[in-house]
N, C-alpha and C positions, 0 to 999 in steps of 0.2 A: 105721052108715054112716062111711066113711072122710072125714077131714077134708083139706080142702086147704090147703098149705101153699107158701109161697114158699122155694125153696131154691136158691140158687147161680144165680140168673136164671131159674129153670123154676119150673114150677107142681107140684108134687108132690102126691104124695098120701099123707097120713099115716096107718097103719095099725100098730097093736101086735100084733107077733107073738109069742105066747108061747114062749119057750126054757126048758128048766129047765138046770139045773147038769149039764155033759157031753154035754147034748144036740147034735146037730147039724141043722139045719132047712133048706132051702131057700128063698131068697125072689128073686121075679124082679119085674120093674118093666119098663114099656113104654113108652118117651118119645120125641117127636119134638123135635129139639133144631136150631130152625132155623140154617141158615148154618153149620154144622157143620163139613162139610168144606171145609178153607181149602187153596189148591194141592194137593190130592189128598190130602190127608192128614187123617184123623180122630185127635183125641187123647182120653183122658179121663185126668183124674189124681186119683188117689184119695188122700185125707188122710186115715189113721187116726187116731180117739181111742187117747189113751196107756193102752195093757194091761200086763199082766204077762205073759200067752203072746201068742206070735204067730197071727196068726188066716190059715189058709189059705183064699184064695177061689179060685173058676174064674170067669171073664168071658166070656160069650159073644155076640158082635155077630152081628144080623142084619139084613142090607140087603133092602130094597125096591127092585128094581130097578137098584143099583149094582152095581160089578163089584169084588168083594173079590180084592185079592193076598194070596193067604197064607191062612194058619189062621187061622178065625173065633174059634176059643177061646183061652183064655190062661188058664192057672195061675200065682198066685204066692202068696208070702204077705206080709200086708201089718205088716211089722213097721216101715217107713217111708213117707214119701210115695213114691208112683210114678206114673210117666205111662208109659201105654201107648197105642200108635200102630198105627192100619193105614192102607194105601194104598187109596186108593178112586178109582175111575172112576165118573165121572156116567152115567146109563141113557141110551140112545142113542133117540131117537124117529124111525121111519120111518113116510115117509107112504104111506098105503095106495095102490094104482096107482086113477088115475079122481078121485082128490081135489085 
């Protein structure tokens, strides 16, 4: 059973994913970040651990109800601290007729 760990102000699930030398794996996580969109922008800042080799990653942002401007997927190499930014519009709620 995964353990819950506080990480960067969020409650994360700690789970060991075994990876052999030279092997590539995909890891996914789902989270809710309260008040994450500020002034129409959502930003993720990645601070990688020191490594001998660069680490290629692909980040895919999926939104529920929010309108995403541009591509949700971004690819990069984590060779240094990087910030990824997306522009988002909030959900629009419409009243049903007769309510």
